[in-house]
N, C-alpha and C positions, 0 to 999 in steps of 0.2 A: 667276764670282765666286770670289775666293780664300778658302781656309778661314779666314784671319784676319779677313775682313770679315763672315762669317756670324754673326748674333746668337747668343748662348748659348741653346740650346734649353730650353724649359720642361721640367721633369722629368716632368710628366704632363699629360695633356689637361685634367685638372681645374684646373690653374693658369691656364688660359685662359678659365675660366668667366666670371669677372667682366668681363674686357675684352670678351668676346663679348656678354654681356648689355648692356653699354654701347653697343656698335655697334647692337644691336637698338633700344635706346631712342632713339638719335639718328635712325635711319631711320624709326621709328614717328612721331616728332614732326614730321619733315620731310614725310612723306606726309600726315598729318592737316592740317598747315598748308597744304599745296598744295590739298587738298580744300576747305578753308575759303575759299580765295581764288579758286577757279575754279569755273565752271559744270560741270554734268554733261557737257554736250556737248564741252567742252574736254578733260576728263579721259578721255573715251571715244574720242577721235580715234585712229585707227589710224596708228602711226608706222612700223611695219616688220613684215615677215613673216619669221620664222626657220624653220629646219627643225623646231624644237621647239614653237613657239607663235606666236601673234599678239602683237605688242608694241604696247601702247596708250600714250598720253601719260602716264598715271598711272604706268606701269612705269618710264618714263624718270626720274622723280623719284628713285626709290630706286637704280636701276641706276647713275646717274651719280655718286652719292655712295658707293656700296658699296666700290669699289676703294680710294679714299682712306681710308675709315674702317677697313677691314681692314688696310691698310698701316700706319696710325698707331696702331692699338690692338692688333693681333695680331702682325703680322709683325715689329714691333720687339722682340718677346719670343721669337719662334720662326719660322724660315723655313717657309713653307707653300706649297701649291699651291691656288689659289682656283678652284673649279668653281662656276659660277653661271649662272642664266638670264641671257641677255644677253651672255655671253662665249662665243665660238666655240671656244676652246681653254682648257685649264687655264692659269691665270696664276701664274707663280712670283713670290712676294713675300718679301722686298724685291726690287724690280726688279733683274735681273741674277743672281739665284739660279739655280743649275742645278737642274732638276727633281728629279734624284736626291738633291740635298742637302736638299730640303724634308722636314721631319720628319713633317708632317701634311698631309692633304688636307682642306680645308674646303669643303663643298658647301652652297650657299645658294640659297634662293628668296626674293628681296627682297620680293615680294608674291605670296602664294598666296591666290587668291580675288579677283583683279583685277576680274572682271566684276561681282561683287556690290558691291564697294567703290566702283567708279567711278560707279555709279548710286545710291550711298548706300542700298542695300538691305540689306546685311549686312556685318559686319566681315570683314577679311582677316587674314592672318598672315604674319609673317616667320619663316622656317624655316632653321635651320642645323644641320649635323651635322659633327663633327670625327672623323676616323679616322687612325690611323697610315698613313703613306704606303707602300703596297705596290705602287706603280706602277699600271699599268693593271689589275692584279688586285684593287685595293681595291674593296670592295663595301659595300652597306648594312649587312651583318652585322659589318663591322669598326668601325662608328661607336662611339666611346667617350664622347662628349659631345654632347648635343643641347640646343638652345635654341629655344623657340617663343614668339613675342610677338604679341599681338593688336594689330591696327591698327583702332581703333574708328571708328565712324561719327562724323561731326562733332557730332551731337546727343548722343553717348554720353560720359559723364564717367568711367566705370569701364572698365578694360581689364586683361586677365590676362597674366601672364608665367609660363612653365613651363620647367623644365629638368631634366635628369637626367645623371648620369654612370653608366657601366655598373656594375651591381652595388651601387649605393648608393641606389636608390630614386628616385622622382620627387618634385619639389617645385614649388610654385607660389605666387605672390602675386597679389593684386588691387590694381591701382594706381588711385588717384584723381587724375585729371588736374587737378581743380580745386584740391586741397589739396597735391598732391605726395606724399601718404602712401601707403604700401603695407602691406597686411595679409596674413597667411598665408591661403592658400586650400587647402582639402582636395580632393584628387583621389580620387573615390569611384566607380569603375565600378559599374554596376547589378548588384545581387545577385539580380535576378529569375530565375526558372527557366522562364519562358515568354516568348514574344513578345507574348502577349495584353495589350492595353491599353498597349502601349509603341511606341516609334519604332524601325523597322528599315528598311533600304533597300538596293537594288542600284542603283548609279549609272547613270543614263541622261540625262545633262545635255544632250547635243547630238544632232542628227539623224544618222541613219545606222545606228546599232546598236540603236535602241530596240525594234525588233520582237523581236530575239533576247533582249535583256536583260529586257524586260518579260515574255516567256514564261517565262524561267527564274525570275524573281521570283515569278510566279504559282504555279509548281510548288512552289517552296520554301515559300511562305507557306501553301499548302493542306496541304502535308505537315506543317508545324509546328503549324497551327491547326485543321485539319479544314475541312469545308465552310463556305461563307459562310452566315451566319444572317440571315434577313430582318430588316431594321430595326436591325441592329447593325453597328458598325464595330469590329472586334476588334483591329486593329493599324493603325498609321499609318506614313507615310514622310515623309522630309525630304530633298529634293534640294539639299544644300549644296554649291555648286560650289567646293569647296576641300578637298583631301585633308587638309591640316592641320586644317581646321575639322571634318571628319568624325572625325578622330582625337580632337580635343578633345571632341566630343559623346559619344564613347565613354568618355573619361577622367572626365568629370564626371557620368556617369550618365544623360545625356539619351537616348542611343541604346543599343540592345542588340545590334544586328547591322548591319554595313555591309559591302558588297562593291563593288569596282570591277573589273568583268570585261572591260572594253573590249578589251584586247589578246587575251584568251582567246577571244573570239567572232569574231576576225578571219577564220578559215577559213569560217565561215558567210556572212560578208559577201562574201568572194571568190566563193563559189558563186552569189551573186545579182548579181555584177558591181559590187558596191559597195565603194568605197575606205574603209578605216578612217580616221576623222578623228583629232582630237587625243586623246591619252591622258595619263595621269599619267606622270611621269618620276621618276628617282631623287631629284631635288631636292624633289619634292612629298612624298616619303615619308621624308625624311632625319631627321625627328623621331619616327619610329615607336618608337625606343628609349624615349622618354618614356612612351609609351602602355604598352609592355611592362613598364617599371619600375613603372608605376602599377597593373599587374595586368590590363590588357587583353591578349587573345591576338591577335597579328597574324601572319598567314601569307600564303603565296601560295595560289592555288586548289587546289593539291594537298595543302596542310597543312604545307608546309615553311617554314622561316624565310626572309624576304626576303633575297636575296643578289644584287641587281642591281648591276652596275658603277656607280661614281660618275661618270656621264656626264650630259650635258644632253639626250640624245636617245633613250636606251633607253626602251622602253615597259614599264610596271610594272602588273601586276594584283595586287590584294591583297584580303584578307578580314580583318575585325576582329570579334571576339566579346567581349562584355562580361565573360564569365566561363566557366569550364569547362562548366557545365551548359548554357548557351546553345550553346556549341560542340557539345556532344554531341547536342543537339536539332537543330541546323541543318546542321552539316557533312555528315552522310550524305546528306541530301536535296539539298544543293547539289552535291556531287560526283556523285551519281547523275544529276542533270540534265545535268551537263557530260559525263559518260561516255556517256550515251545519244546525245549530239550529237557524240561522238568528239572532244571538245575537250581532255580529259585522259585519261591512260592508266588 
């Protein structure tokens, strides 16, 4: 592509916020409409198996629209590389753009939480993160703009939209699908100083790694809460099969601690001759900027900032704490459990 034909770049990532929010709204409405018109069995039909995940019929609804929407709303303003579930390679947009000429990398998960949504059990999320294009060295830590939009259940008339630009705080609105109105929504992570009487969880969504993750969960909870007391449930868990959904639960104060350790426990699985199944990927965590800007502490299992390359197949382990006090309470026990198993240094 000649330099003369490249669109004028946006001066900052923030200038792409409103176009990106509009892309999310269109995708949300299309997926909801498809769910309204189709039976659960149709939406849950397996259409393909990729290296990163299983592709269901419901995924095709958003994936087929994504490229055209990004091209018409984002790439007309600034040349980008689109990285998304459903694309084998980063796609330069406008078509014909040289990858090195793209100013930004836009990583997108068109539906995060497919499994819950296709059975109408729980809302899913559209996730997007925009980072300056540093080639293959671009990571989650480079993301400067993130947008997260709820895909509601058919019976649900309210749905949330969240966004953040680096260093400018997190913002959210609650949208009414019946009236078209949106009102501001406060993002308030829990200020609790204990896990007691609150929701916390270590992800164990799928068979394979449950033995190890459950044992680690038990150790962490006993360290944080003390021995189980007869007749009392001192803490609760919520296995929300959506990384974006888990981050949301931390942002709005529903959860106090969440960890997804699936890639970290892989050595223990190999010792048992078990293959690690599906894990979270960078597109699943591309909106963690919003959580951090809202006050949630998001790290890898060692306590460092997430810095996975913006790919569709790298595995990502992560931990989220609602506030510094919860981190101080939980992180030592979590890391000790991992060190004893020689999973972190």
